[in-house]
C-alpha positions in Angstrom: 0.0 0.0 0.0 2.8 2.3 0.9 4.5 1.5 -2.3 1.5 2.5 -4.4 1.4 5.9 -2.6 5.1 6.5 -3.3 4.6 5.8 -7.0 1.6 8.1 -7.2 3.5 11.0 -5.4 6.4 10.6 -7.8 4.2 10.7 -10.9 2.4 13.9 -9.5 5.8 15.6 -8.8 6.9 14.8 -12.4 3.7 16.3 -13.8 4.2 19.5 -11.8 7.7 19.8 -13.1 6.7 19.3 -16.7 3.9 22.0 -16.3 6.4 24.5 -14.8 8.9 23.9 -17.6 6.2 24.4 -20.2 5.1 27.7 -18.6 8.7 29.0 -18.6 9.2 28.0 -22.3 6.0 29.9 -23.3 7.1 33.0 -21.3 10.5 32.9 -23.0 8.9 32.5 -26.4 6.7 35.6 -25.8 9.7 37.6 -24.6 11.8 36.6 -27.6 9.0 37.5 -30.0 8.4 40.9 -28.3 12.1 41.6 -28.5 12.3 40.8 -32.2 9.3 42.9 -33.0 10.8 46.0 -31.2 13.8 45.9 -33.4 11.8 46.0 -36.7 9.7 49.2 -35.9 10.3 51.8 -38.7 10.0 55.5 -37.5 9.1 57.9 -40.4 11.3 61.1 -40.8 9.4 64.4 -40.5 8.5 66.0 -43.8 11.1 68.6 -45.2 10.3 72.3 -44.5 8.9 74.1 -47.5 11.2 76.5 -49.4 10.7 80.1 -48.4 8.7 82.1 -51.0 9.8 85.7 -52.0 6.9 88.1 -51.7 6.5 91.3 -53.6 4.2 93.9 -51.9 3.0 97.0 -53.8 2.1 100.0 -51.7 0.2 102.7 -53.7 1.2 106.1 -52.4 -1.8 108.1 -51.2 -2.0 111.9 -51.2 -0.3 113.3 -48.1 1.8 110.2 -47.4 5.5 110.6 -46.8 8.3 108.0 -47.1 8.7 108.1 -43.3 5.0 107.3 -42.6 5.0 104.5 -45.2 8.1 102.9 -43.8 6.7 103.1 -40.3 3.6 101.2 -41.4 5.9 98.4 -42.5 8.0 98.6 -39.3 11.0 99.9 -41.1 12.8 102.4 -39.0 16.0 103.5 -40.9 14.3 106.2 -43.0 17.4 108.6 -43.0 19.7 105.8 -44.0 17.4 104.8 -46.9 17.1 108.3 -48.2 20.9 108.9 -48.0 21.6 105.7 -49.9 19.2 106.7 -52.7 20.2 110.3 -52.9 22.7 109.8 -55.7 19.9 108.6 -58.0 16.7 110.1 -56.6 15.3 112.1 -53.7 12.9 109.7 -52.0 11.4 112.6 -50.0 9.8 113.6 -53.4 7.8 110.4 -54.0 4.5 111.1 -55.8 1.0 110.2 -54.9 -0.5 107.6 -57.3 2.8 105.8 -57.9 3.9 102.7 -55.9 6.6 101.6 -53.6 7.4 97.9 -53.9 8.7 95.9 -50.9 10.2 92.4 -51.0 10.5 89.8 -48.2 10.5 86.1 -47.6 7.2 84.7 -46.3 8.9 83.1 -43.3 10.8 86.3 -42.3 9.8 89.5 -40.6 12.4 91.9 -42.0 12.0 93.3 -45.6 14.8 92.8 -48.1 14.4 95.7 -50.4 12.2 98.5 -51.7 11.9 99.9 -55.2 10.3 103.0 -56.8 9.8 103.6 -60.5 11.2 107.1 -61.2 9.8 107.0 -64.7 8.9 104.5 -67.4 12.5 103.5 -68.0 14.3 103.9 -64.6 13.7 102.1 -61.3 15.4 102.9 -58.0 16.2 99.8 -55.9 17.3 100.1 -52.3 18.6 96.9 -50.6 17.6 97.2 -46.9 19.7 96.1 -44.0 21.8 97.6 -41.3 23.5 99.8 -44.0 21.2 100.3 -47.0 22.6 100.4 -50.5 21.0 101.6 -53.7 21.2 101.1 -57.4 19.4 102.3 -60.5 18.0 99.8 -62.9 17.7 101.3 -66.4 15.9 99.7 -69.3 17.9 98.6 -72.4 16.4 99.6 -75.8 16.8 98.4 -79.3 16.7 101.3 -81.8 15.2 101.1 -85.3 14.3 103.5 -88.0 10.5 103.3 -88.7 7.5 105.0 -90.2 4.5 105.4 -88.0 0.9 106.3 -89.2 -1.7 107.8 -86.9 -5.3 108.2 -88.1 -7.2 110.5 -85.9 -10.7 109.0 -85.3 -11.2 110.1 -81.7 -8.5 112.4 -80.3 -4.9 112.8 -81.2 -4.0 111.8 -77.7 -6.1 108.5 -77.8 -5.1 107.5 -81.3 -1.4 108.3 -80.9 -1.3 106.4 -77.5 -2.8 103.4 -79.3 0.2 103.5 -81.8 2.6 103.3 -78.9 3.5 107.0 -78.4 4.1 108.3 -74.9 2.6 111.6 -73.7 6.0 113.4 -74.2 6.1 112.0 -77.8 2.6 113.3 -78.6 3.5 116.8 -77.2 6.7 116.8 -79.4 4.6 115.8 -82.5 2.1 118.6 -81.8 4.9 121.1 -81.3 6.2 120.5 -84.8 3.1 122.1 -86.3 2.3 124.5 -83.5 2.9 127.5 -85.8 0.5 126.1 -88.5 -2.3 124.2 -86.8 -4.3 125.0 -83.6 -4.8 121.5 -82.3 -7.6 122.8 -80.0 -9.9 123.8 -82.9 -8.4 123.0 -86.3 -7.4 119.3 -86.1 -10.4 117.5 -87.6 -11.7 113.9 -87.5 -10.0 111.8 -90.1 -6.7 113.7 -90.0 -3.6 111.6 -90.7 -0.1 111.8 -89.5 2.9 110.0 -91.1 6.3 110.3 -89.4 9.8 108.9 -89.9 11.5 108.5 -86.6 13.9 106.4 -84.5 11.9 104.1 -82.4 13.3 102.6 -79.2 11.7 99.3 -78.0 12.6 97.8 -74.6 14.8 94.7 -75.0 12.6 92.9 -72.4 9.6 93.4 -74.8 8.1 96.2 -72.7 7.2 99.7 -73.7 8.6 101.8 -76.6 9.3 105.4 -77.2 10.3 107.8 -79.9 13.8 109.0 -80.4 14.7 111.6 -83.0 11.9 112.5 -85.4 13.2 113.1 -88.9 10.2 114.0 -90.9 6.4 114.4 -90.5 3.5 114.8 -92.8 0.0 115.9 -91.6 -3.1 115.7 -93.8 -5.9 117.7 -92.2 -8.9 119.6 -93.5 -7.9 119.2 -97.2 -4.4 120.6 -96.6 -1.0 118.8 -96.3 1.7 120.0 -94.0 5.2 118.6 -94.4 8.0 119.2 -91.9 11.7 118.1 -92.3 14.1 118.3 -89.4 17.4 119.9 -90.5 20.5 121.1 -88.7 22.3 124.0 -90.3 26.1 124.4 -90.6 26.2 126.8 -87.7 24.4 124.3 -85.4 21.0 125.9 -85.5 18.2 123.3 -86.0 14.6 123.5 -86.9 11.7 122.3 -89.0 11.3 123.3 -92.6 8.8 122.7 -95.4 9.7 120.6 -98.4 10.6 123.8 -100.2 12.9 125.0 -97.4 10.6 127.5 -95.6 11.0 127.6 -91.9 8.0 126.2 -89.9 8.7 128.4 -87.0 6.8 131.7 -87.1 6.6 134.8 -84.8 3.4 133.5 -83.2 2.1 130.1 -82.1 -1.4 129.2 -83.2 -2.7 128.7 -79.7 -1.7 129.7 -76.1 -2.6 126.2 -74.8 -1.2 123.0 -76.1 -4.3 120.9 -75.8 -7.7 122.3 -75.1 -11.1 123.0 -76.7 -12.6 126.3 -77.9 -15.7 127.1 -75.9 -16.5 130.5 -77.3 -15.4 132.2 -80.5 -14.7 135.9 -81.4 -18.1 137.6 -81.8 -18.9 141.3 -81.8 -22.5 140.5 -80.8 -22.3 137.7 -78.3 -24.8 137.2 -75.4 -22.7 137.4 -72.2 -23.5 134.5 -69.8 -22.8 136.5 -66.7 -24.2 140.0 -67.6 -27.2 138.4 -69.5 -27.0 140.9 -72.3 -25.4 141.3 -75.8 -21.9 142.4 -75.5 -18.8 142.1 -77.9 -16.7 139.0 -77.2 -13.3 140.3 -78.5 -11.3 137.1 -78.1 -11.5 133.3 -78.0 -12.2 131.2 -74.9 -10.3 128.0 -74.4 -11.8 125.5 -72.0 -9.3 123.7 -69.8 -8.9 122.5 -66.2 -7.7 124.9 -63.5 -3.9 124.9 -63.3 -3.3 124.1 -67.1 -0.1 126.0 -68.2 -0.6 129.0 -70.4 2.2 130.0 -72.9 2.8 133.2 -74.6 2.3 132.8 -78.3 5.3 135.0 -79.2 8.4 136.8 -77.7 7.8 140.2 -76.2 7.7 142.3 -73.1 5.1 142.1 -70.3 3.2 145.4 -70.2 0.7 144.4 -67.5 0.5 141.5 -65.0 -2.1 141.8 -62.2 -5.8 142.1 -61.4 -8.0 143.9 -63.9 -11.8 144.2 -63.2 -13.9 141.6 -64.9 -10.8 140.1 -66.6 -9.6 138.8 -63.2 -5.9 138.0 -63.2 -4.7 139.5 -66.5 -1.5 139.7 -68.6 -0.7 141.9 -71.6 2.3 141.3 -73.7 3.7 143.7 -76.3 5.3 141.9 -79.3 7.5 143.2 -82.1 5.6 145.4 -84.5 2.0 146.3 -84.1 1.0 143.1 -82.2 -0.3 142.8 -78.6 -1.8 139.7 -76.9 -3.8 139.5 -73.7 -4.6 136.6 -71.3 -7.5 136.7 -68.8 -9.2 134.9 -65.9 -5.8 133.3 -64.8 -5.5 131.3 -61.7 -1.8 132.2 -61.2 0.4 134.8 -62.9 4.0 133.7 -63.4 5.5 136.8 -64.9 6.0 140.5 -63.8 5.6 143.8 -65.5 8.6 144.7 -67.7 9.8 141.1 -68.0 11.0 139.9 -71.4 9.5 136.5 -72.4 10.3 134.0 -75.1 7.9 132.4 -77.5 6.2 129.4 -75.7 7.3 130.5 -72.2 4.8 129.7 -69.4 3.3 132.9 -68.2 0.5 131.6 -65.9 -2.2 129.0 -65.4 -5.8 128.6 -66.4 -8.3 129.8 -63.7 -11.7 131.4 -63.2 -11.0 134.8 -61.7 -13.1 137.9 -62.6 -16.4 137.5 -64.4 -16.2 133.9 -65.3 -18.6 130.9 -65.1 -15.8 128.3 -64.9 -12.1 127.6 -65.6 -11.1 128.8 -69.0 -8.6 131.1 -70.8 -9.9 134.2 -72.5 -7.3 135.1 -75.2 -7.2 138.4 -77.2 -5.1 139.5 -80.1 -4.7 143.2 -81.1 -3.2 144.7 -84.2 -2.4 148.4 -84.1 -4.6 148.7 -81.0 -7.7 147.0 -82.6 -9.1 143.6 -81.6 -9.0 141.0 -84.3 -10.1 137.3 -84.4 -7.0 135.4 -83.1 -8.0 132.4 -85.3 -7.9 134.5 -88.5 -5.1 137.0 -87.9 -2.6 137.2 -90.7 0.9 137.1 -89.2 4.3 137.4 -90.9 6.5 134.4 -91.7 10.2 134.1 -91.1 12.9 134.0 -93.7 13.5 130.7 -95.6 16.8 128.8 -95.5 19.7 130.7 -96.9 21.0 129.6 -100.4 24.2 128.2 -98.9 22.1 125.6 -96.9 19.6 124.6 -99.6 21.7 121.9 -101.4 22.4 120.1 -98.1 18.8 120.5 -97.0 17.4 119.0 -100.2 19.7 116.0 -99.7 18.2 115.4 -96.3 14.7 116.0 -97.6 15.1 113.5 -100.4 16.2 110.9 -97.9 13.0 111.1 -95.9 10.3 112.2 -98.3 10.0 108.7 -100.1 9.4 107.1 -96.7 6.6 109.6 -95.9 5.0 109.2 -99.3 5.2 105.4 -99.6 5.1 104.3 -96.0 8.4 102.5 -96.5 9.6 100.9 -93.3 13.3 100.3 -93.2 14.7 98.7 -90.1 18.3 99.4 -88.9 18.6 97.8 -85.5 21.2 98.6 -82.9 21.4 98.4 -79.1 20.9 101.7 -77.4 21.1 102.2 -73.6 20.3 105.8 -73.6 
């Protein structure tokens, strides 16, 4: 009996030992698996930071704003250093309302890198900001070519010439060529045609273009043809001459305003809008905005400059011979009594002083003390080219006239950085 118990106890002990060993093996297996798994975990790297983006911020300058106040709004404090750096190229204290200052910076930075300002259509000032600002002038590079340009006036000379690529300064130059022959305020008619031979400068980057030297111009207007050839004489004097060699320049311009409109003509029995009665209107009224420059139509001496009753601010100029011109209702007078003036000199600005219903220039022309219609007055011409110049002039004329007549468009390209 005891022997049976001993055998049973031995078997039981053996079973317990097998169970313990089995449990340990399972635990070790789990530990081994866990350890192997931990070594195969892949940790993903963080995504790369995006490249910084260069921002360009345009600030349109408002009336009354100064460089200092604008810079303060962008938290830029070194105004004096920026002005000093730019001084060699442009005075930044004279920035104009309506134009823009352009600032650059990276999107992930606070500080600005640079500012730029377009001085004109062809020049841009760039100031690199920093502890010590530096400045440079970026100028457009142009390609020059000899071209013919046609302008057909269907709206206004200004609109149609702009459409052909002319800048405001170019249009003024074109009008000045015929300023002794055509009053562009009242005589330029719908359908008029200009043909010109000129050097044209086109920006190398494909941007804007401008006129260089104008060599010859033809204007067809109101059934008449006006031709002007540019010629430099042996003594260095230059000017515009007709195809026959007659000088275009005359003692008097056709109008005291470059661009305007006639609002009231010369009339000895005109109904006065202020006095409400018939009264002679002994001049021509040109409508224009207040501040428009007024030029004297001829050289002379200022005989009166000041206030004169219903004329308001008034100027009288005595010219050579029996001629006197008078300018009324001015906003500002820019000459004084006794002063000598040159043809085309600015003597004042358009206003509405005296008996006036709105801004305009009242212009009078007197011959031997008698008022005459300024649009019909017969004025003398100047002497033609001397005989010693005519052969050289005709050679120049014959170079340009075929291009005007046929619209020939030769192209002689060259780089021009002017």
